[in-house]
BAMIKOL-519020 format. One record per residue: residue in one letter; x, y, z of N, C-alpha, C in turn; chain. Coordinates in steps of 0.02 Angstrom, whole numbers, plus 50000, padded with zeros to 5 digits. Atoms other than C-alpha are relative to their C-alpha. Layout:
@rest->a | n.c1->X | n.c2->Y | n.c3->Z | ca.c1->X | ca.c2->Y | ca.c3->Z | c.c1->X | c.c2->Y | c.c3->Z | kette->A
...
This chain:
@rest->m | n.c1->49961 | n.c2->49959 | n.c3->49956 | ca.c1->55188 | ca.c2->56312 | ca.c3->55258 | c.c1->50073 | c.c2->49996 | c.c3->49976 | kette->A
@rest->p | n.c1->49931 | n.c2->50001 | n.c3->50023 | ca.c1->55364 | ca.c2->56364 | ca.c3->55204 | c.c1->50043 | c.c2->49957 | c.c3->50047 | kette->A
@rest->g | n.c1->49958 | n.c2->50044 | n.c3->49961 | ca.c1->55496 | ca.c2->56240 | ca.c3->55260 | c.c1->49972 | c.c2->49931 | c.c3->50009 | kette->A
@rest->d | n.c1->50032 | n.c2->50066 | n.c3->49994 | ca.c1->55374 | ca.c2->56094 | ca.c3->55255 | c.c1->50002 | c.c2->49961 | c.c3->49935 | kette->A
@rest->e | n.c1->49997 | n.c2->50034 | n.c3->50064 | ca.c1->55417 | ca.c2->56044 | ca.c3->55077 | c.c1->50032 | c.c2->49931 | c.c3->50011 | kette->A
@rest->p | n.c1->49969 | n.c2->50065 | n.c3->49994 | ca.c1->55457 | ca.c2->55859 | ca.c3->55057 | c.c1->50072 | c.c2->50002 | c.c3->49976 | kette->A
@rest->s | n.c1->49931 | n.c2->50005 | n.c3->50022 | ca.c1->55640 | ca.c2->55813 | ca.c3->55038 | c.c1->50003 | c.c2->49971 | c.c3->49930 | kette->A
@rest->v | n.c1->49994 | n.c2->50022 | n.c3->50069 | ca.c1->55682 | ca.c2->55797 | ca.c3->54854 | c.c1->50074 | c.c2->50000 | c.c3->49982 | kette->A
@rest->r | n.c1->49932 | n.c2->50004 | n.c3->50024 | ca.c1->55845 | ca.c2->55743 | ca.c3->54773 | c.c1->50000 | c.c2->50007 | c.c3->49924 | kette->A
@rest->l | n.c1->49994 | n.c2->49994 | n.c3->50073 | ca.c1->55907 | ca.c2->55777 | ca.c3->54596 | c.c1->49987 | c.c2->49932 | c.c3->49968 | kette->A
@rest->a | n.c1->50012 | n.c2->50067 | n.c3->50027 | ca.c1->55905 | ca.c2->55588 | ca.c3->54567 | c.c1->49925 | c.c2->49986 | c.c3->49994 | kette->A
@rest->d | n.c1->50073 | n.c2->50009 | n.c3->50002 | ca.c1->55718 | ca.c2->55589 | ca.c3->54608 | c.c1->49969 | c.c2->50038 | c.c3->49942 | kette->A
@rest->v | n.c1->50026 | n.c2->49958 | n.c3->50054 | ca.c1->55685 | ca.c2->55731 | ca.c3->54486 | c.c1->50015 | c.c2->49968 | c.c3->49932 | kette->A
@rest->l | n.c1->49981 | n.c2->50030 | n.c3->50064 | ca.c1->55781 | ca.c2->55647 | ca.c3->54346 | c.c1->49963 | c.c2->49934 | c.c3->49986 | kette->A
@rest->a | n.c1->50037 | n.c2->50064 | n.c3->50008 | ca.c1->55698 | ca.c2->55477 | ca.c3->54376 | c.c1->49927 | c.c2->50013 | c.c3->49983 | kette->A
@rest->m | n.c1->50070 | n.c2->49984 | n.c3->50013 | ca.c1->55524 | ca.c2->55554 | ca.c3->54381 | c.c1->49992 | c.c2->50029 | c.c3->49930 | kette->A
@rest->a | n.c1->50005 | n.c2->49971 | n.c3->50068 | ca.c1->55557 | ca.c2->55655 | ca.c3->54222 | c.c1->50004 | c.c2->49945 | c.c3->49948 | kette->A
@rest->s | n.c1->49994 | n.c2->50057 | n.c3->50046 | ca.c1->55612 | ca.c2->55496 | ca.c3->54134 | c.c1->49936 | c.c2->49959 | c.c3->49999 | kette->A
@rest->s | n.c1->50063 | n.c2->50039 | n.c3->49995 | ca.c1->55458 | ca.c2->55404 | ca.c3->54198 | c.c1->49942 | c.c2->50036 | c.c3->49965 | kette->A
@rest->l | n.c1->50054 | n.c2->49961 | n.c3->50033 | ca.c1->55344 | ca.c2->55545 | ca.c3->54138 | c.c1->50005 | c.c2->49995 | c.c3->49925 | kette->A
@rest->a | n.c1->49991 | n.c2->50005 | n.c3->50073 | ca.c1->55418 | ca.c2->55543 | ca.c3->53964 | c.c1->49980 | c.c2->49930 | c.c3->49976 | kette->A
@rest->d | n.c1->50017 | n.c2->50069 | n.c3->50018 | ca.c1->55402 | ca.c2->55354 | ca.c3->53958 | c.c1->49925 | c.c2->49988 | c.c3->50004 | kette->A
@rest->y | n.c1->50072 | n.c2->50006 | n.c3->49989 | ca.c1->55224 | ca.c2->55361 | ca.c3->54026 | c.c1->49960 | c.c2->50030 | c.c3->49943 | kette->A
@rest->r | n.c1->50035 | n.c2->49966 | n.c3->50055 | ca.c1->55176 | ca.c2->55478 | ca.c3->53885 | c.c1->50024 | c.c2->49976 | c.c3->49931 | kette->A
@rest->l | n.c1->49970 | n.c2->50025 | n.c3->50062 | ca.c1->55274 | ca.c2->55380 | ca.c3->53752 | c.c1->50036 | c.c2->50055 | c.c3->49961 | kette->A
@rest->e | n.c1->49963 | n.c2->49946 | n.c3->50032 | ca.c1->55377 | ca.c2->55535 | ca.c3->53717 | c.c1->50074 | c.c2->49979 | c.c3->49998 | kette->A
@rest->p | n.c1->49933 | n.c2->50028 | n.c3->50008 | ca.c1->55549 | ca.c2->55492 | ca.c3->53648 | c.c1->50057 | c.c2->50041 | c.c3->50032 | kette->A
@rest->v | n.c1->49947 | n.c2->49956 | n.c3->49974 | ca.c1->55645 | ca.c2->55640 | ca.c3->53722 | c.c1->49979 | c.c2->50029 | c.c3->50067 | kette->A
@rest->i | n.c1->50011 | n.c2->49969 | n.c3->49934 | ca.c1->55658 | ca.c2->55698 | ca.c3->53903 | c.c1->50021 | c.c2->50073 | c.c3->49994 | kette->A
@rest->t | n.c1->49988 | n.c2->49929 | n.c3->50008 | ca.c1->55644 | ca.c2->55887 | ca.c3->53905 | c.c1->49995 | c.c2->50037 | c.c3->50067 | kette->A
@rest->a | n.c1->50007 | n.c2->49958 | n.c3->49941 | ca.c1->55646 | ca.c2->56030 | ca.c3->54030 | c.c1->49929 | c.c2->49999 | c.c3->50026 | kette->A
@rest->e | n.c1->50070 | n.c2->50004 | n.c3->49979 | ca.c1->55456 | ca.c2->56019 | ca.c3->54033 | c.c1->49989 | c.c2->49938 | c.c3->50043 | kette->A
@rest->h | n.c1->50006 | n.c2->50061 | n.c3->49959 | ca.c1->55470 | ca.c2->55841 | ca.c3->54100 | c.c1->50032 | c.c2->50012 | c.c3->50069 | kette->A
@rest->l | n.c1->49969 | n.c2->49984 | n.c3->49936 | ca.c1->55589 | ca.c2->55905 | ca.c3->54235 | c.c1->49955 | c.c2->50044 | c.c3->50043 | kette->A
@rest->r | n.c1->50045 | n.c2->49955 | n.c3->49964 | ca.c1->55468 | ca.c2->56044 | ca.c3->54282 | c.c1->49940 | c.c2->49962 | c.c3->50028 | kette->A
@rest->l | n.c1->50057 | n.c2->50040 | n.c3->49977 | ca.c1->55322 | ca.c2->55923 | ca.c3->54292 | c.c1->50021 | c.c2->49950 | c.c3->50054 | kette->A
@rest->a | n.c1->49975 | n.c2->50047 | n.c3->49950 | ca.c1->55428 | ca.c2->55798 | ca.c3->54389 | c.c1->50004 | c.c2->50033 | c.c3->50068 | kette->A
@rest->l | n.c1->49997 | n.c2->49964 | n.c3->49936 | ca.c1->55461 | ca.c2->55928 | ca.c3->54523 | c.c1->49931 | c.c2->50011 | c.c3->50029 | kette->A
@rest->a | n.c1->50069 | n.c2->49989 | n.c3->49976 | ca.c1->55276 | ca.c2->55968 | ca.c3->54534 | c.c1->49971 | c.c2->49936 | c.c3->50029 | kette->A
@rest->v | n.c1->50024 | n.c2->50063 | n.c3->49974 | ca.c1->55235 | ca.c2->55784 | ca.c3->54558 | c.c1->50034 | c.c2->49983 | c.c3->50066 | kette->A
@rest->l | n.c1->49963 | n.c2->50017 | n.c3->49940 | ca.c1->55372 | ca.c2->55757 | ca.c3->54686 | c.c1->49983 | c.c2->50045 | c.c3->50059 | kette->A
@rest->l | n.c1->50018 | n.c2->49954 | n.c3->49947 | ca.c1->55317 | ca.c2->55910 | ca.c3->54784 | c.c1->49926 | c.c2->49996 | c.c3->50018 | kette->A
@rest->g | n.c1->50071 | n.c2->50011 | n.c3->49984 | ca.c1->55136 | ca.c2->55849 | ca.c3->54786 | c.c1->49954 | c.c2->50053 | c.c3->49972 | kette->A
@rest->e | n.c1->50041 | n.c2->49947 | n.c3->50030 | ca.c1->55071 | ca.c2->55993 | ca.c3->54679 | c.c1->49954 | c.c2->49972 | c.c3->49945 | kette->A
@rest->t | n.c1->50040 | n.c2->50034 | n.c3->50050 | ca.c1->55001 | ca.c2->55873 | ca.c3->54549 | c.c1->50015 | c.c2->49926 | c.c3->50005 | kette->A
@rest->d | n.c1->49985 | n.c2->50071 | n.c3->50001 | ca.c1->54997 | ca.c2->55688 | ca.c3->54513 | c.c1->49995 | c.c2->49975 | c.c3->49928 | kette->A
@rest->l | n.c1->49999 | n.c2->50027 | n.c3->50068 | ca.c1->55012 | ca.c2->55574 | ca.c3->54363 | c.c1->49930 | c.c2->50001 | c.c3->49968 | kette->A
@rest->a | n.c1->50068 | n.c2->50000 | n.c3->50027 | ca.c1->54823 | ca.c2->55562 | ca.c3->54344 | c.c1->49981 | c.c2->50069 | c.c3->49973 | kette->A
@rest->a | n.c1->50016 | n.c2->49932 | n.c3->50022 | ca.c1->54809 | ca.c2->55751 | ca.c3->54329 | c.c1->50037 | c.c2->50018 | c.c3->49936 | kette->A
@rest->l | n.c1->49961 | n.c2->49985 | n.c3->50061 | ca.c1->54941 | ca.c2->55752 | ca.c3->54192 | c.c1->49972 | c.c2->49964 | c.c3->49940 | kette->A
@rest->s | n.c1->50033 | n.c2->50040 | n.c3->50052 | ca.c1->54837 | ca.c2->55626 | ca.c3->54092 | c.c1->50046 | c.c2->49981 | c.c3->49944 | kette->A
@rest->r | n.c1->49964 | n.c2->50020 | n.c3->50060 | ca.c1->54890 | ca.c2->55573 | ca.c3->53919 | c.c1->50048 | c.c2->49942 | c.c3->50011 | kette->A
@rest->g | n.c1->49955 | n.c2->50056 | n.c3->49989 | ca.c1->54976 | ca.c2->55424 | ca.c3->53996 | c.c1->49979 | c.c2->49941 | c.c3->49957 | kette->A
@rest->v | n.c1->50011 | n.c2->50060 | n.c3->50040 | ca.c1->54991 | ca.c2->55261 | ca.c3->53902 | c.c1->50017 | c.c2->49940 | c.c3->50043 | kette->A
@rest->s | n.c1->49990 | n.c2->50061 | n.c3->49961 | ca.c1->54977 | ca.c2->55091 | ca.c3->53982 | c.c1->50069 | c.c2->49971 | c.c3->49988 | kette->A
@rest->p | n.c1->49936 | n.c2->50034 | n.c3->50009 | ca.c1->55141 | ca.c2->55001 | ca.c3->54014 | c.c1->49994 | c.c2->49938 | c.c3->49956 | kette->A
@rest->l | n.c1->50010 | n.c2->50058 | n.c3->50043 | ca.c1->55064 | ca.c2->54859 | ca.c3->53913 | c.c1->50006 | c.c2->50018 | c.c3->49925 | kette->A
@rest->v | n.c1->49991 | n.c2->49979 | n.c3->50069 | ca.c1->55079 | ca.c2->54964 | ca.c3->53754 | c.c1->50075 | c.c2->49995 | c.c3->49983 | kette->A
@rest->p | n.c1->49929 | n.c2->50008 | n.c3->50017 | ca.c1->55242 | ca.c2->54916 | ca.c3->53667 | c.c1->50033 | c.c2->50068 | c.c3->49986 | kette->A
@rest->r | n.c1->49960 | n.c2->49940 | n.c3->50011 | ca.c1->55376 | ca.c2->55050 | ca.c3->53668 | c.c1->50053 | c.c2->49986 | c.c3->49948 | kette->A
@rest->r | n.c1->49947 | n.c2->50008 | n.c3->50049 | ca.c1->55500 | ca.c2->55078 | ca.c3->53530 | c.c1->50068 | c.c2->50002 | c.c3->50034 | kette->A
@rest->a | n.c1->49937 | n.c2->49993 | n.c3->49964 | ca.c1->55642 | ca.c2->55136 | ca.c3->53644 | c.c1->49987 | c.c2->50044 | c.c3->50061 | kette->A
@rest->a | n.c1->50006 | n.c2->49957 | n.c3->49940 | ca.c1->55666 | ca.c2->55215 | ca.c3->53813 | c.c1->50015 | c.c2->50072 | c.c3->49981 | kette->A
@rest->p | n.c1->49986 | n.c2->49930 | n.c3->50017 | ca.c1->55663 | ca.c2->55405 | ca.c3->53810 | c.c1->50072 | c.c2->50018 | c.c3->50020 | kette->A
@rest->s | n.c1->49932 | n.c2->49976 | n.c3->49984 | ca.c1->55831 | ca.c2->55493 | ca.c3->53809 | c.c1->49998 | c.c2->50075 | c.c3->50011 | kette->A
@rest->p | n.c1->50001 | n.c2->49928 | n.c3->49985 | ca.c1->55871 | ca.c2->55666 | ca.c3->53877 | c.c1->50028 | c.c2->50041 | c.c3->49942 | kette->A
@rest->d | n.c1->49971 | n.c2->49955 | n.c3->50049 | ca.c1->55898 | ca.c2->55811 | ca.c3->53761 | c.c1->50062 | c.c2->50033 | c.c3->50030 | kette->A
@rest->d | n.c1->49937 | n.c2->49970 | n.c3->49977 | ca.c1->56060 | ca.c2->55912 | ca.c3->53774 | c.c1->49989 | c.c2->50048 | c.c3->50058 | kette->A
@rest->a | n.c1->50013 | n.c2->49953 | n.c3->49946 | ca.c1->55981 | ca.c2->56044 | ca.c3->53886 | c.c1->49990 | c.c2->49962 | c.c3->50066 | kette->A
@rest->v | n.c1->50011 | n.c2->50040 | n.c3->49940 | ca.c1->55926 | ca.c2->55909 | ca.c3->54010 | c.c1->50066 | c.c2->49969 | c.c3->50024 | kette->A
@rest->r | n.c1->49934 | n.c2->50026 | n.c3->49981 | ca.c1->56099 | ca.c2->55830 | ca.c3->54007 | c.c1->50041 | c.c2->50054 | c.c3->50036 | kette->A
@rest->g | n.c1->49963 | n.c2->49945 | n.c3->49970 | ca.c1->56176 | ca.c2->56000 | ca.c3->54046 | c.c1->49971 | c.c2->50017 | c.c3->50069 | kette->A
@rest->f | n.c1->50033 | n.c2->49986 | n.c3->49937 | ca.c1->56047 | ca.c2->56031 | ca.c3->54183 | c.c1->50022 | c.c2->49949 | c.c3->50053 | kette->A
@rest->a | n.c1->49982 | n.c2->50053 | n.c3->49953 | ca.c1->56085 | ca.c2->55863 | ca.c3->54266 | c.c1->50073 | c.c2->50007 | c.c3->50023 | kette->A
@rest->r | n.c1->49929 | n.c2->49992 | n.c3->49984 | ca.c1->56273 | ca.c2->55892 | ca.c3->54259 | c.c1->50012 | c.c2->50060 | c.c3->50046 | kette->A
@rest->r | n.c1->49992 | n.c2->49938 | n.c3->49963 | ca.c1->56263 | ca.c2->56071 | ca.c3->54322 | c.c1->49973 | c.c2->49994 | c.c3->50071 | kette->A
@rest->w | n.c1->50031 | n.c2->50005 | n.c3->49934 | ca.c1->56145 | ca.c2->56033 | ca.c3->54465 | c.c1->50033 | c.c2->49946 | c.c3->50043 | kette->A
@rest->s | n.c1->49965 | n.c2->50050 | n.c3->49961 | ca.c1->56238 | ca.c2->55877 | ca.c3->54518 | c.c1->50063 | c.c2->50030 | c.c3->50031 | kette->A
@rest->e | n.c1->49941 | n.c2->49965 | n.c3->49974 | ca.c1->56396 | ca.c2->55982 | ca.c3->54536 | c.c1->49981 | c.c2->50050 | c.c3->50054 | kette->A
@rest->r | n.c1->50022 | n.c2->49948 | n.c3->49952 | ca.c1->56303 | ca.c2->56122 | ca.c3->54625 | c.c1->49979 | c.c2->49970 | c.c3->50067 | kette->A
@rest->l | n.c1->50027 | n.c2->50030 | n.c3->49939 | ca.c1->56220 | ca.c2->56005 | ca.c3->54750 | c.c1->50049 | c.c2->49953 | c.c3->50035 | kette->A
@rest->g | n.c1->49952 | n.c2->50047 | n.c3->49971 | ca.c1->56372 | ca.c2->55894 | ca.c3->54780 | c.c1->49982 | c.c2->49928 | c.c3->49985 | kette->A
@rest->g | n.c1->50019 | n.c2->50067 | n.c3->50021 | ca.c1->56295 | ca.c2->55743 | ca.c3->54694 | c.c1->49925 | c.c2->49994 | c.c3->49992 | kette->A
@rest->p | n.c1->50072 | n.c2->50006 | n.c3->50015 | ca.c1->56126 | ca.c2->55682 | ca.c3->54633 | c.c1->49958 | c.c2->49974 | c.c3->50058 | kette->A
@rest->f | n.c1->50038 | n.c2->50030 | n.c3->49945 | ca.c1->56078 | ca.c2->55600 | ca.c3->54799 | c.c1->49995 | c.c2->50046 | c.c3->50061 | kette->A
@rest->e | n.c1->50005 | n.c2->49952 | n.c3->49945 | ca.c1->56094 | ca.c2->55755 | ca.c3->54909 | c.c1->49931 | c.c2->50033 | c.c3->49998 | kette->A
@rest->p | n.c1->50064 | n.c2->49964 | n.c3->49998 | ca.c1->55930 | ca.c2->55834 | ca.c3->54967 | c.c1->50008 | c.c2->50071 | c.c3->49972 | kette->A
@rest->i | n.c1->49999 | n.c2->49932 | n.c3->50028 | ca.c1->55889 | ca.c2->55995 | ca.c3->54876 | c.c1->49970 | c.c2->50047 | c.c3->50053 | kette->A
@rest->g | n.c1->50024 | n.c2->49952 | n.c3->49950 | ca.c1->55875 | ca.c2->56137 | ca.c3->55003 | c.c1->49951 | c.c2->50050 | c.c3->49970 | kette->A
@rest->p | n.c1->50050 | n.c2->49953 | n.c3->50023 | ca.c1->55741 | ca.c2->56272 | ca.c3->54992 | c.c1->50026 | c.c2->50052 | c.c3->49950 | kette->A
@rest->a | n.c1->49973 | n.c2->49950 | n.c3->50045 | ca.c1->55853 | ca.c2->56403 | ca.c3->54909 | c.c1->50017 | c.c2->49970 | c.c3->49932 | kette->A
@rest->d | n.c1->49983 | n.c2->50034 | n.c3->50063 | ca.c1->55918 | ca.c2->56280 | ca.c3->54779 | c.c1->49937 | c.c2->49977 | c.c3->49964 | kette->A
@rest->l | n.c1->50063 | n.c2->50021 | n.c3->50031 | ca.c1->55742 | ca.c2->56214 | ca.c3->54750 | c.c1->49967 | c.c2->50059 | c.c3->49964 | kette->A
@rest->a | n.c1->50029 | n.c2->49940 | n.c3->50032 | ca.c1->55680 | ca.c2->56391 | ca.c3->54713 | c.c1->50040 | c.c2->50018 | c.c3->49938 | kette->A
@rest->a | n.c1->49958 | n.c2->49984 | n.c3->50059 | ca.c1->55828 | ca.c2->56421 | ca.c3->54595 | c.c1->49988 | c.c2->49949 | c.c3->49944 | kette->A
@rest->m | n.c1->50012 | n.c2->50052 | n.c3->50050 | ca.c1->55797 | ca.c2->56254 | ca.c3->54508 | c.c1->49933 | c.c2->50012 | c.c3->49965 | kette->A
@rest->r | n.c1->50067 | n.c2->49989 | n.c3->50029 | ca.c1->55613 | ca.c2->56292 | ca.c3->54484 | c.c1->50001 | c.c2->50061 | c.c3->49954 | kette->A
@rest->a | n.c1->49996 | n.c2->49941 | n.c3->50042 | ca.c1->55653 | ca.c2->56465 | ca.c3->54416 | c.c1->50035 | c.c2->49984 | c.c3->49934 | kette->A
@rest->e | n.c1->49965 | n.c2->50019 | n.c3->50061 | ca.c1->55775 | ca.c2->56389 | ca.c3->54292 | c.c1->49956 | c.c2->49960 | c.c3->49953 | kette->A
@rest->l | n.c1->50043 | n.c2->50043 | n.c3->50040 | ca.c1->55643 | ca.c2->56266 | ca.c3->54233 | c.c1->49937 | c.c2->50033 | c.c3->49973 | kette->A
@rest->e | n.c1->50060 | n.c2->49964 | n.c3->50024 | ca.c1->55505 | ca.c2->56395 | ca.c3->54207 | c.c1->50008 | c.c2->50013 | c.c3->49925 | kette->A
@rest->p | n.c1->49996 | n.c2->49985 | n.c3->50072 | ca.c1->55464 | ca.c2->56413 | ca.c3->54022 | c.c1->50009 | c.c2->50075 | c.c3->49989 | kette->A
@rest->p | n.c1->49991 | n.c2->49929 | n.c3->50015 | ca.c1->55516 | ca.c2->56578 | ca.c3->53944 | c.c1->49932 | c.c2->50033 | c.c3->49988 | kette->A
@rest->p | n.c1->50064 | n.c2->49965 | n.c3->50011 | ca.c1->55377 | ca.c2->56709 | ca.c3->53941 | c.c1->49985 | c.c2->50006 | c.c3->49925 | kette->A
@rest->g | n.c1->50023 | n.c2->49989 | n.c3->50069 | ca.c1->55276 | ca.c2->56723 | ca.c3->53783 | c.c1->49998 | c.c2->49939 | c.c3->49963 | kette->A
């Protein structure tokens, strides 16, 4: 039902995106990780459905780092929302999701 979405903050999205990249042993956090993070946080999917995870017992070379597009996204949205810990309202959530959609084709 519209308006019943769980409260999500930019900090949650960024942390989940980082966790997803780490879970998959991917060295770079991308917009795809952000998109998947939102889906997990909104209860549309879960880590098990995303599969390809690697046990935390597998040694990692280094923690994943964000690419330039993700850095820009985090900076832009933090400014827009008034900080990373502010809840994302429905209109901003829709705009964020639209921004994260992969280009057609």
